[in-house]
MMTF fields as JSON, N, C-alpha, C and O atoms, coordinates in Angstrom:
{
  "mmtfVersion": "1.0.0",
  "mmtfProducer": "UNKNOWN",
  "numBonds": 487,
  "numAtoms": 488,
  "numGroups": 122,
  "numChains": 1,
  "numModels": 1,
  "chainsPerModel": [1],
  "groupsPerChain": [122],
  "chainIdList": ["A"],
  "bondAtomList": [4, 2, 8, 6, 12, 10, 16, 14, 20, 18, 24, 22, 28, 26, 32, 30, 36, 34, 40, 38, 44, 42, 48, 46, 52, 50, 56, 54, 60, 58, 64, 62, 68, 66, 72, 70, 76, 74, 80, 78, 84, 82, 88, 86, 92, 90, 96, 94, 100, 98, 104, 102, 108, 106, 112, 110, 116, 114, 120, 118, 124, 122, 128, 126, 132, 130, 136, 134, 140, 138, 144, 142, 148, 146, 152, 150, 156, 154, 160, 158, 164, 162, 168, 166, 172, 170, 176, 174, 180, 178, 184, 182, 188, 186, 192, 190, 196, 194, 200, 198, 204, 202, 208, 206, 212, 210, 216, 214, 220, 218, 224, 222, 228, 226, 232, 230, 236, 234, 240, 238, 244, 242, 248, 246, 252, 250, 256, 254, 260, 258, 264, 262, 268, 266, 272, 270, 276, 274, 280, 278, 284, 282, 288, 286, 292, 290, 296, 294, 300, 298, 304, 302, 308, 306, 312, 310, 316, 314, 320, 318, 324, 322, 328, 326, 332, 330, 336, 334, 340, 338, 344, 342, 348, 346, 352, 350, 356, 354, 360, 358, 364, 362, 368, 366, 372, 370, 376, 374, 380, 378, 384, 382, 388, 386, 392, 390, 396, 394, 400, 398, 404, 402, 408, 406, 412, 410, 416, 414, 420, 418, 424, 422, 428, 426, 432, 430, 436, 434, 440, 438, 444, 442, 448, 446, 452, 450, 456, 454, 460, 458, 464, 462, 468, 466, 472, 470, 476, 474, 480, 478, 484, 482],
  "bondOrderList": [1, 1, 1, 1, 1, 1, 1, 1, 1, 1, 1, 1, 1, 1, 1, 1, 1, 1, 1, 1, 1, 1, 1, 1, 1, 1, 1, 1, 1, 1, 1, 1, 1, 1, 1, 1, 1, 1, 1, 1, 1, 1, 1, 1, 1, 1, 1, 1, 1, 1, 1, 1, 1, 1, 1, 1, 1, 1, 1, 1, 1, 1, 1, 1, 1, 1, 1, 1, 1, 1, 1, 1, 1, 1, 1, 1, 1, 1, 1, 1, 1, 1, 1, 1, 1, 1, 1, 1, 1, 1, 1, 1, 1, 1, 1, 1, 1, 1, 1, 1, 1, 1, 1, 1, 1, 1, 1, 1, 1, 1, 1, 1, 1, 1, 1, 1, 1, 1, 1, 1, 1],
  "groupList": [{"groupName": "MET", "atomNameList": ["N", "CA", "C", "O"], "elementList": ["N", "C", "C", "O"], "formalChargeList": [0, 0, 0, 0], "bondAtomList": [1, 0, 2, 1, 3, 2], "bondOrderList": [1, 1, 2], "singleLetterCode": "M", "chemCompType": "L-PEPTIDE LINKING"}, {"groupName": "LYS", "atomNameList": ["N", "CA", "C", "O"], "elementList": ["N", "C", "C", "O"], "formalChargeList": [0, 0, 0, 0], "bondAtomList": [1, 0, 2, 1, 3, 2], "bondOrderList": [1, 1, 2], "singleLetterCode": "K", "chemCompType": "L-PEPTIDE LINKING"}, {"groupName": "THR", "atomNameList": ["N", "CA", "C", "O"], "elementList": ["N", "C", "C", "O"], "formalChargeList": [0, 0, 0, 0], "bondAtomList": [1, 0, 2, 1, 3, 2], "bondOrderList": [1, 1, 2], "singleLetterCode": "T", "chemCompType": "L-PEPTIDE LINKING"}, {"groupName": "ALA", "atomNameList": ["N", "CA", "C", "O"], "elementList": ["N", "C", "C", "O"], "formalChargeList": [0, 0, 0, 0], "bondAtomList": [1, 0, 2, 1, 3, 2], "bondOrderList": [1, 1, 2], "singleLetterCode": "A", "chemCompType": "L-PEPTIDE LINKING"}, {"groupName": "ILE", "atomNameList": ["N", "CA", "C", "O"], "elementList": ["N", "C", "C", "O"], "formalChargeList": [0, 0, 0, 0], "bondAtomList": [1, 0, 2, 1, 3, 2], "bondOrderList": [1, 1, 2], "singleLetterCode": "I", "chemCompType": "L-PEPTIDE LINKING"}, {"groupName": "GLN", "atomNameList": ["N", "CA", "C", "O"], "elementList": ["N", "C", "C", "O"], "formalChargeList": [0, 0, 0, 0], "bondAtomList": [1, 0, 2, 1, 3, 2], "bondOrderList": [1, 1, 2], "singleLetterCode": "Q", "chemCompType": "L-PEPTIDE LINKING"}, {"groupName": "LEU", "atomNameList": ["N", "CA", "C", "O"], "elementList": ["N", "C", "C", "O"], "formalChargeList": [0, 0, 0, 0], "bondAtomList": [1, 0, 2, 1, 3, 2], "bondOrderList": [1, 1, 2], "singleLetterCode": "L", "chemCompType": "L-PEPTIDE LINKING"}, {"groupName": "SER", "atomNameList": ["N", "CA", "C", "O"], "elementList": ["N", "C", "C", "O"], "formalChargeList": [0, 0, 0, 0], "bondAtomList": [1, 0, 2, 1, 3, 2], "bondOrderList": [1, 1, 2], "singleLetterCode": "S", "chemCompType": "L-PEPTIDE LINKING"}, {"groupName": "VAL", "atomNameList": ["N", "CA", "C", "O"], "elementList": ["N", "C", "C", "O"], "formalChargeList": [0, 0, 0, 0], "bondAtomList": [1, 0, 2, 1, 3, 2], "bondOrderList": [1, 1, 2], "singleLetterCode": "V", "chemCompType": "L-PEPTIDE LINKING"}, {"groupName": "GLY", "atomNameList": ["N", "CA", "C", "O"], "elementList": ["N", "C", "C", "O"], "formalChargeList": [0, 0, 0, 0], "bondAtomList": [1, 0, 2, 1, 3, 2], "bondOrderList": [1, 1, 2], "singleLetterCode": "G", "chemCompType": "PEPTIDE LINKING"}, {"groupName": "HIS", "atomNameList": ["N", "CA", "C", "O"], "elementList": ["N", "C", "C", "O"], "formalChargeList": [0, 0, 0, 0], "bondAtomList": [1, 0, 2, 1, 3, 2], "bondOrderList": [1, 1, 2], "singleLetterCode": "H", "chemCompType": "L-PEPTIDE LINKING"}, {"groupName": "PHE", "atomNameList": ["N", "CA", "C", "O"], "elementList": ["N", "C", "C", "O"], "formalChargeList": [0, 0, 0, 0], "bondAtomList": [1, 0, 2, 1, 3, 2], "bondOrderList": [1, 1, 2], "singleLetterCode": "F", "chemCompType": "L-PEPTIDE LINKING"}, {"groupName": "PRO", "atomNameList": ["N", "CA", "C", "O"], "elementList": ["N", "C", "C", "O"], "formalChargeList": [0, 0, 0, 0], "bondAtomList": [1, 0, 2, 1, 3, 2], "bondOrderList": [1, 1, 2], "singleLetterCode": "P", "chemCompType": "L-PEPTIDE LINKING"}, {"groupName": "GLU", "atomNameList": ["N", "CA", "C", "O"], "elementList": ["N", "C", "C", "O"], "formalChargeList": [0, 0, 0, 0], "bondAtomList": [1, 0, 2, 1, 3, 2], "bondOrderList": [1, 1, 2], "singleLetterCode": "E", "chemCompType": "L-PEPTIDE LINKING"}, {"groupName": "ASN", "atomNameList": ["N", "CA", "C", "O"], "elementList": ["N", "C", "C", "O"], "formalChargeList": [0, 0, 0, 0], "bondAtomList": [1, 0, 2, 1, 3, 2], "bondOrderList": [1, 1, 2], "singleLetterCode": "N", "chemCompType": "L-PEPTIDE LINKING"}, {"groupName": "TYR", "atomNameList": ["N", "CA", "C", "O"], "elementList": ["N", "C", "C", "O"], "formalChargeList": [0, 0, 0, 0], "bondAtomList": [1, 0, 2, 1, 3, 2], "bondOrderList": [1, 1, 2], "singleLetterCode": "Y", "chemCompType": "L-PEPTIDE LINKING"}, {"groupName": "CYS", "atomNameList": ["N", "CA", "C", "O"], "elementList": ["N", "C", "C", "O"], "formalChargeList": [0, 0, 0, 0], "bondAtomList": [1, 0, 2, 1, 3, 2], "bondOrderList": [1, 1, 2], "singleLetterCode": "C", "chemCompType": "L-PEPTIDE LINKING"}, {"groupName": "ARG", "atomNameList": ["N", "CA", "C", "O"], "elementList": ["N", "C", "C", "O"], "formalChargeList": [0, 0, 0, 0], "bondAtomList": [1, 0, 2, 1, 3, 2], "bondOrderList": [1, 1, 2], "singleLetterCode": "R", "chemCompType": "L-PEPTIDE LINKING"}, {"groupName": "TRP", "atomNameList": ["N", "CA", "C", "O"], "elementList": ["N", "C", "C", "O"], "formalChargeList": [0, 0, 0, 0], "bondAtomList": [1, 0, 2, 1, 3, 2], "bondOrderList": [1, 1, 2], "singleLetterCode": "W", "chemCompType": "L-PEPTIDE LINKING"}, {"groupName": "ASP", "atomNameList": ["N", "CA", "C", "O"], "elementList": ["N", "C", "C", "O"], "formalChargeList": [0, 0, 0, 0], "bondAtomList": [1, 0, 2, 1, 3, 2], "bondOrderList": [1, 1, 2], "singleLetterCode": "D", "chemCompType": "L-PEPTIDE LINKING"}],
  "groupTypeList": [0, 1, 2, 1, 3, 1, 4, 5, 4, 6, 7, 4, 7, 8, 3, 6, 6, 9, 9, 8, 10, 4, 4, 3, 2, 11, 7, 12, 6, 4, 7, 9, 9, 6, 13, 8, 6, 2, 12, 3, 1, 5, 14, 3, 0, 2, 15, 0, 7, 6, 0, 16, 9, 3, 6, 6, 4, 8, 16, 9, 6, 6, 8, 14, 3, 6, 10, 7, 1, 8, 7, 13, 11, 17, 11, 6, 5, 2, 12, 18, 17, 4, 4, 6, 8, 3, 6, 7, 8, 19, 3, 4, 3, 3, 8, 3, 11, 0, 12, 10, 14, 12, 11, 3, 18, 6, 2, 11, 8, 6, 8, 3, 7, 6, 8, 4, 3, 7, 6, 16, 17, 1],
  "groupIdList": [1, 2, 3, 4, 5, 6, 7, 8, 9, 10, 11, 12, 13, 14, 15, 16, 17, 18, 19, 20, 21, 22, 23, 24, 25, 26, 27, 28, 29, 30, 31, 32, 33, 34, 35, 36, 37, 38, 39, 40, 41, 42, 43, 44, 45, 46, 47, 48, 49, 50, 51, 52, 53, 54, 55, 56, 57, 58, 59, 60, 61, 62, 63, 64, 65, 66, 67, 68, 69, 70, 71, 72, 73, 74, 75, 76, 77, 78, 79, 80, 81, 82, 83, 84, 85, 86, 87, 88, 89, 90, 91, 92, 93, 94, 95, 96, 97, 98, 99, 100, 101, 102, 103, 104, 105, 106, 107, 108, 109, 110, 111, 112, 113, 114, 115, 116, 117, 118, 119, 120, 121, 122],
  "secStructList": [7, 7, 2, 2, 2, 2, 2, 2, 2, 2, 2, 2, 2, 2, 2, 2, 2, 2, 2, 2, 2, 2, 2, 2, 2, 6, 1, 2, 2, 2, 2, 2, 2, 6, 6, 6, 1, 7, 2, 2, 2, 2, 2, 2, 2, 2, 2, 2, 2, 2, 2, 2, 2, 2, 2, 2, 2, 2, 2, 2, 2, 2, 2, 2, 2, 2, 6, 6, 6, 6, 6, 6, 7, 4, 4, 4, 2, 2, 2, 2, 2, 2, 2, 2, 2, 2, 2, 2, 2, 2, 2, 2, 2, 2, 2, 2, 2, 7, 6, 6, 7, 2, 2, 2, 2, 2, 2, 2, 2, 2, 2, 2, 2, 2, 2, 2, 2, 2, 2, 6, 7, 7],
  "xCoordList": [115.429, 115.253, 116.102, 116.145, 116.77, 117.624, 116.788, 115.643, 117.397, 116.699, 116.273, 115.175, 117.116, 116.756, 115.529, 114.683, 115.426, 114.252, 113.007, 111.928, 113.153, 112.019, 111.54, 110.339, 112.494, 112.133, 111.411, 110.423, 111.899, 111.267, 109.837, 108.916, 109.652, 108.312, 107.377, 106.235, 107.851, 107.01, 106.673, 105.538, 107.637, 107.371, 106.396, 105.539, 106.51, 105.55, 104.178, 103.16, 104.142, 102.863, 102.19, 100.972, 102.978, 102.427, 101.857, 100.768, 102.587, 102.096, 100.809, 99.874, 100.762, 99.552, 98.374, 97.241, 98.637, 97.588, 97.047, 95.849, 97.916, 97.469, 96.565, 95.578, 96.896, 96.037, 94.67, 93.647, 94.659, 93.391, 92.585, 91.364, 93.278, 92.617, 91.934, 90.802, 92.613, 92.034, 90.821, 89.788, 90.95, 89.824, 88.65, 87.5, 88.934, 87.871, 87.136, 85.987, 87.786, 87.144, 85.845, 84.892, 85.812, 84.641, 83.736, 82.808, 84.011, 83.169, 81.868, 81.833, 80.806, 79.53, 79.644, 78.932, 80.528, 80.684, 81.14, 80.628, 82.095, 82.63, 81.752, 81.268, 81.546, 80.785, 79.339, 78.734, 78.78, 77.419, 77.3, 76.263, 78.339, 78.329, 78.484, 78.23, 78.896, 79.096, 77.831, 77.807, 76.785, 75.561, 74.895, 74.17, 75.129, 74.502, 75.191, 74.648, 76.367, 77.112, 76.663, 76.073, 76.947, 76.681, 77.622, 78.67, 77.273, 78.17, 79.594, 80.558, 79.731, 81.066, 81.86, 83.053, 81.209, 81.885, 82.159, 83.177, 81.272, 81.521, 82.785, 83.632, 82.903, 84.092, 85.351, 86.397, 85.255, 86.414, 86.834, 88.024, 85.878, 86.194, 86.769, 87.695, 86.231, 86.765, 88.211, 89.08, 88.461, 89.82, 90.769, 91.857, 90.372, 91.243, 91.52, 92.637, 90.519, 90.706, 91.659, 92.525, 91.49, 92.389, 93.827, 94.769, 93.994, 95.342, 96.01, 97.229, 95.221, 95.786, 96.313, 97.41, 95.536, 95.992, 97.217, 98.152, 97.214, 98.359, 99.618, 100.714, 99.459, 100.612, 101.228, 102.45, 100.391, 100.905, 101.605, 102.665, 101.016, 101.627, 102.973, 103.974, 103.0, 104.238, 105.329, 106.462, 104.998, 106.017, 106.491, 107.686, 105.57, 105.97, 106.904, 107.905, 106.572, 107.429, 108.779, 109.802, 108.785, 110.053, 110.953, 112.157, 110.382, 111.179, 111.751, 112.918, 110.922, 111.389, 112.518, 113.493, 112.387, 113.4, 114.705, 115.787, 114.597, 115.773, 116.466, 117.602, 115.812, 116.362, 117.756, 118.541, 118.081, 119.415, 120.441, 121.634, 119.987, 120.891, 121.276, 122.251, 120.516, 120.709, 122.086, 122.706, 122.566, 123.882, 125.01, 126.08, 124.782, 125.809, 125.872, 126.956, 124.715, 124.643, 124.092, 122.889, 124.982, 124.608, 123.579, 122.828, 123.526, 122.579, 121.128, 120.203, 120.918, 119.57, 119.038, 117.86, 119.903, 119.474, 118.373, 117.444, 118.473, 117.434, 116.1, 115.089, 116.048, 114.752, 114.206, 112.997, 115.098, 114.705, 114.0, 112.949, 114.585, 113.995, 112.661, 111.719, 112.581, 111.335, 110.215, 109.085, 110.528, 109.538, 109.071, 107.872, 110.006, 109.64, 108.831, 107.915, 109.162, 108.388, 106.978, 106.008, 106.855, 105.527, 104.668, 103.488, 105.256, 104.522, 104.132, 103.028, 105.034, 104.754, 103.614, 102.734, 103.627, 102.544, 101.221, 100.208, 101.218, 100.008, 99.489, 98.294, 100.375, 99.967, 99.45, 98.448, 100.119, 99.684, 98.348, 97.465, 98.197, 96.928, 95.791, 94.655, 96.095, 95.062, 94.464, 93.242, 95.308, 94.766, 94.196, 93.29, 94.71, 94.188, 92.786, 91.925, 92.554, 91.263, 90.275, 89.074, 90.774, 89.895, 90.252, 90.621, 90.152, 90.592, 89.781, 90.245, 88.596, 87.765, 87.926, 87.253, 88.804, 89.01, 90.194, 91.32, 89.956, 91.062, 92.144, 93.308, 91.769, 92.772, 93.691, 94.845, 93.187, 94.047, 95.123, 96.289, 94.727, 95.685, 96.649, 97.828, 96.154, 97.033, 98.077, 99.253, 97.642, 98.576, 99.619, 100.813, 99.163, 100.074, 101.111, 102.3, 100.668, 101.579, 102.574, 103.766, 102.087, 102.992, 104.027, 105.217, 103.57, 104.503, 105.469, 106.662, 104.979, 105.877, 106.93, 108.101, 106.517, 107.476, 108.486, 109.672, 108.01, 108.906, 109.909, 111.093, 109.45, 110.35, 111.375, 112.559, 110.939, 111.877, 112.906, 114.099, 112.449, 113.379, 114.343, 115.519, 113.856, 114.714, 115.763, 116.893, 115.393, 116.347, 117.4, 118.507, 117.054, 117.968, 118.777, 119.568, 118.592, 119.291, 120.789, 121.256, 121.513, 122.978, 123.53, 124.745],
  "yCoordList": [128.851, 127.448, 126.644, 126.952, 125.625, 124.804, 123.946, 123.599, 123.614, 122.834, 121.476, 121.016, 120.822, 119.506, 119.585, 118.692, 120.641, 120.818, 121.072, 120.572, 121.846, 122.107, 120.811, 120.55, 119.994, 118.72, 117.829, 117.175, 117.805, 116.975, 117.448, 116.633, 118.735, 119.277, 119.032, 118.613, 119.29, 119.104, 117.634, 117.313, 116.744, 115.325, 114.766, 113.954, 115.183, 114.748, 115.34, 114.685, 116.567, 117.187, 116.419, 116.24, 115.965, 115.166, 113.858, 113.442, 113.21, 111.965, 112.204, 111.406, 113.293, 113.612, 113.905, 113.526, 114.571, 114.829, 113.517, 113.397, 112.548, 111.219, 110.574, 109.929, 110.742, 110.224, 110.892, 110.231, 112.197, 112.932, 112.423, 112.291, 112.139, 111.628, 110.295, 110.069, 109.421, 108.12, 108.29, 107.654, 109.144, 109.387, 110.0, 109.627, 110.939, 111.608, 110.653, 110.903, 109.564, 108.582, 108.075, 107.768, 107.988, 107.452, 108.538, 108.243, 109.793, 110.888, 110.903, 110.422, 111.454, 111.522, 112.299, 112.001, 113.285, 114.077, 113.202, 113.328, 112.321, 111.453, 110.226, 109.964, 109.473, 108.226, 108.489, 107.673, 109.626, 109.969, 110.236, 109.953, 110.774, 111.059, 109.816, 109.85, 108.721, 107.479, 106.633, 105.623, 107.032, 106.218, 106.042, 105.07, 106.959, 106.845, 105.797, 105.386, 105.373, 104.372, 102.966, 102.745, 102.033, 100.633, 100.21, 100.83, 99.172, 98.724, 98.411, 98.692, 97.845, 97.541, 98.813, 98.869, 99.834, 101.106, 101.851, 102.533, 101.73, 102.315, 101.725, 102.447, 100.409, 99.738, 100.169, 100.373, 100.306, 100.732, 102.155, 102.429, 103.045, 104.431, 104.486, 105.253, 103.688, 103.644, 103.152, 103.723, 102.088, 101.562, 102.62, 102.816, 103.301, 104.317, 105.463, 105.979, 105.854, 106.927, 106.498, 107.266, 105.273, 104.765, 104.649, 104.961, 104.204, 104.045, 105.389, 105.511, 106.393, 107.735, 108.246, 108.801, 108.058, 108.441, 107.651, 108.203, 106.35, 105.498, 105.934, 105.916, 106.327, 106.816, 108.033, 108.127, 108.96, 110.155, 109.794, 110.336, 108.886, 108.485, 107.818, 108.202, 106.823, 106.06, 106.958, 106.945, 107.736, 108.602, 109.668, 109.957, 110.256, 111.256, 110.675, 111.294, 109.479, 108.845, 108.421, 108.516, 107.952, 107.58, 108.793, 108.724, 109.888, 111.107, 111.533, 111.912, 111.467, 111.84, 110.922, 111.385, 109.633, 108.679, 108.782, 108.573, 109.103, 109.07, 110.407, 110.435, 111.518, 112.81, 113.08, 113.777, 112.552, 112.809, 111.78, 111.932, 110.739, 109.662, 109.72, 109.092, 110.467, 110.455, 110.956, 110.388, 111.99, 112.516, 111.594, 111.577, 110.836, 109.935, 108.626, 108.1, 108.109, 106.832, 107.075, 107.258, 107.074, 107.438, 106.485, 106.894, 105.229, 104.279, 104.64, 104.09, 105.549, 105.986, 107.097, 107.447, 107.65, 108.77, 108.39, 109.166, 107.205, 106.785, 106.552, 107.082, 105.779, 105.64, 106.982, 107.215, 107.859, 109.195, 109.956, 110.56, 109.922, 110.622, 109.989, 110.698, 108.661, 107.967, 108.391, 108.622, 108.491, 108.915, 110.335, 110.612, 111.232, 112.622, 112.738, 113.555, 111.927, 111.938, 111.408, 111.971, 110.331, 109.775, 110.803, 110.967, 111.489, 112.533, 113.676, 114.212, 114.038, 115.123, 114.759, 115.58, 113.528, 113.074, 113.101, 113.536, 112.643, 112.651, 114.081, 114.335, 114.996, 116.383, 117.066, 117.779, 116.854, 117.458, 116.867, 117.594, 115.558, 114.911, 115.388, 115.533, 115.627, 116.086, 117.413, 117.56, 118.375, 119.669, 119.6, 120.363, 118.706, 118.58, 117.983, 118.417, 116.994, 116.313, 116.878, 116.625, 117.638, 118.219, 119.683, 120.032, 120.54, 121.93, 122.721, 123.753, 122.259, 122.979, 122.427, 122.887, 121.453, 120.83, 121.52, 121.434, 122.202, 122.892, 121.932, 122.317, 120.688, 119.73, 119.29, 118.934, 119.312, 119.032, 120.109, 119.809, 121.351, 122.458, 122.419, 122.738, 122.031, 121.886, 120.808, 120.982, 119.697, 118.628, 119.156, 118.904, 119.885, 120.435, 121.363, 121.259, 122.26, 123.227, 122.51, 122.813, 121.563, 120.832, 120.037, 120.074, 119.322, 118.495, 119.378, 119.08, 120.454, 121.35, 121.944, 122.044, 122.333, 122.871, 121.816, 122.107, 120.588, 119.487, 119.187, 118.988, 119.155, 118.885, 120.003, 119.732, 121.253, 122.386, 122.334, 122.533, 122.069, 121.966, 120.806, 120.906, 119.71, 118.542, 118.818, 118.337, 119.588, 119.931, 120.911, 120.963, 121.69, 122.705, 122.209, 122.965, 120.942, 120.445, 120.379, 120.237, 120.489, 120.489, 119.219, 119.025],
  "zCoordList": [99.476, 99.754, 98.778, 97.587, 99.277, 98.426, 97.486, 97.777, 96.347, 95.331, 95.859, 95.546, 96.654, 97.186, 98.079, 98.052, 98.865, 99.723, 98.881, 99.199, 97.81, 96.911, 96.278, 96.211, 95.81, 95.185, 96.196, 95.859, 97.418, 98.442, 98.719, 98.777, 98.886, 99.165, 97.986, 98.176, 96.777, 95.597, 95.355, 95.002, 95.539, 95.305, 96.328, 95.98, 97.576, 98.592, 98.298, 98.521, 97.803, 97.428, 96.296, 96.303, 95.325, 94.225, 94.773, 94.378, 95.682, 96.282, 97.075, 97.0, 97.828, 98.587, 97.659, 97.954, 96.553, 95.583, 95.018, 94.762, 94.828, 94.397, 95.432, 95.079, 96.711, 97.775, 97.769, 97.941, 97.571, 97.47, 96.272, 96.347, 95.171, 93.969, 94.257, 93.829, 94.973, 95.316, 96.224, 96.016, 97.224, 98.13, 97.377, 97.609, 96.476, 95.719, 94.787, 94.426, 94.396, 93.533, 94.144, 93.428, 95.468, 96.15, 96.734, 97.488, 96.382, 96.86, 96.051, 94.919, 96.631, 95.889, 94.575, 93.616, 94.529, 93.306, 92.143, 91.031, 92.397, 91.334, 91.151, 90.05, 92.226, 92.097, 91.686, 90.992, 92.111, 91.71, 90.221, 89.622, 89.622, 88.186, 87.339, 86.135, 87.949, 87.207, 87.126, 86.424, 87.834, 87.897, 86.537, 86.325, 85.627, 84.303, 83.429, 82.404, 83.829, 83.065, 83.435, 84.492, 82.559, 82.875, 84.0, 84.185, 84.752, 85.832, 85.357, 86.07, 84.184, 83.664, 83.411, 83.709, 82.866, 82.603, 83.912, 84.028, 84.892, 86.215, 86.819, 87.345, 86.737, 87.277, 86.536, 87.152, 85.227, 84.436, 84.816, 84.97, 84.965, 85.34, 86.757, 87.02, 87.656, 89.024, 89.001, 89.661, 88.234, 88.105, 87.555, 88.097, 86.49, 85.886, 86.851, 86.906, 87.6, 88.573, 89.689, 90.106, 90.164, 91.212, 90.709, 91.438, 89.475, 88.932, 88.673, 88.795, 88.318, 88.143, 89.483, 89.552, 90.536, 91.875, 92.291, 92.87, 91.994, 92.349, 91.599, 92.159, 90.327, 89.556, 90.227, 90.348, 90.663, 91.333, 92.646, 92.956, 93.407, 94.678, 94.443, 95.048, 93.567, 93.337, 92.76, 93.243, 91.735, 91.13, 92.107, 92.174, 92.865, 93.857, 94.908, 95.268, 95.4, 96.41, 95.832, 96.511, 94.577, 93.939, 93.724, 93.969, 93.273, 93.105, 94.455, 94.552, 95.491, 96.822, 97.292, 97.885, 97.027, 97.473, 96.679, 97.227, 95.398, 94.53, 94.318, 93.846, 94.655, 94.254, 94.804, 94.161, 95.965, 96.513, 96.046, 96.309, 95.359, 94.944, 93.461, 93.048, 92.668, 91.218, 90.811, 89.912, 91.445, 91.058, 91.515, 90.905, 92.572, 93.088, 92.295, 92.041, 91.91, 91.196, 89.793, 89.607, 88.821, 87.455, 86.841, 85.955, 87.288, 86.719, 87.059, 86.46, 88.007, 88.374, 87.471, 87.544, 86.623, 85.791, 84.802, 84.581, 84.211, 83.26, 83.957, 83.497, 85.052, 85.749, 86.236, 86.203, 86.687, 87.154, 86.033, 86.246, 84.845, 83.694, 83.288, 82.934, 83.34, 82.995, 83.947, 83.517, 85.225, 86.225, 85.925, 85.949, 85.646, 85.359, 84.068, 83.982, 83.068, 81.816, 82.067, 81.56, 82.843, 83.149, 83.883, 83.571, 84.849, 85.563, 84.617, 84.705, 83.724, 82.777, 81.836, 81.575, 81.326, 80.443, 81.194, 80.647, 82.44, 83.256, 83.445, 83.294, 83.769, 84.025, 82.761, 82.807, 81.65, 80.384, 79.951, 79.496, 80.089, 79.729, 80.635, 80.185, 81.896, 82.827, 82.371, 82.337, 82.022, 81.592, 80.173, 79.835, 79.352, 77.989, 77.991, 77.226, 78.84, 78.852, 79.872, 79.779, 80.838, 81.869, 82.123, 83.244, 81.118, 81.297, 82.326, 82.81, 82.661, 83.637, 85.048, 85.97, 85.227, 86.537, 87.225, 86.734, 88.353, 89.025, 89.53, 89.637, 89.84, 90.293, 89.156, 89.393, 87.934, 86.785, 86.671, 86.411, 86.865, 86.803, 87.986, 87.838, 89.15, 90.313, 90.051, 90.37, 89.471, 89.107, 88.128, 88.285, 87.123, 86.116, 86.747, 86.449, 87.607, 88.234, 89.152, 89.131, 89.953, 90.85, 90.062, 90.373, 89.044, 88.259, 87.47, 87.411, 86.867, 86.132, 87.063, 86.698, 88.254, 89.233, 89.647, 89.806, 89.82, 90.203, 89.093, 89.364, 87.866, 86.735, 86.601, 86.398, 86.711, 86.609, 87.743, 87.509, 88.961, 90.091, 89.886, 90.237, 89.322, 89.085, 88.022, 88.117, 87.015, 85.969, 86.46, 85.923, 87.483, 88.026, 89.211, 89.775, 89.602, 90.808, 90.549, 89.418, 91.649, 91.558, 92.142, 92.16]
}
């Protein structure tokens, strides 16, 4: 499989994982665990969960949109690297703060694969 196809599949997978994250925010498993918090803290946790999902969606879609243009337009290299660094920080933080969460590890594996494929692109 060509590197560009791998990047496209992985970046869309990251975006889809962000969508799953947003949907899971309102699942009984997540929202039910927030009931012990004060309403203000519940709202803060809901916001943080939604923004984490949004980060994955936006970065995944940006990588997908830009991956074929970065080599042609050199001015895109800096934003491209910033996006990959943001995704990497998110993935590393996910496994660092939630080592027992399989979705944290899935995020880590998808993002690590995407970063490696991006570094190997021609």
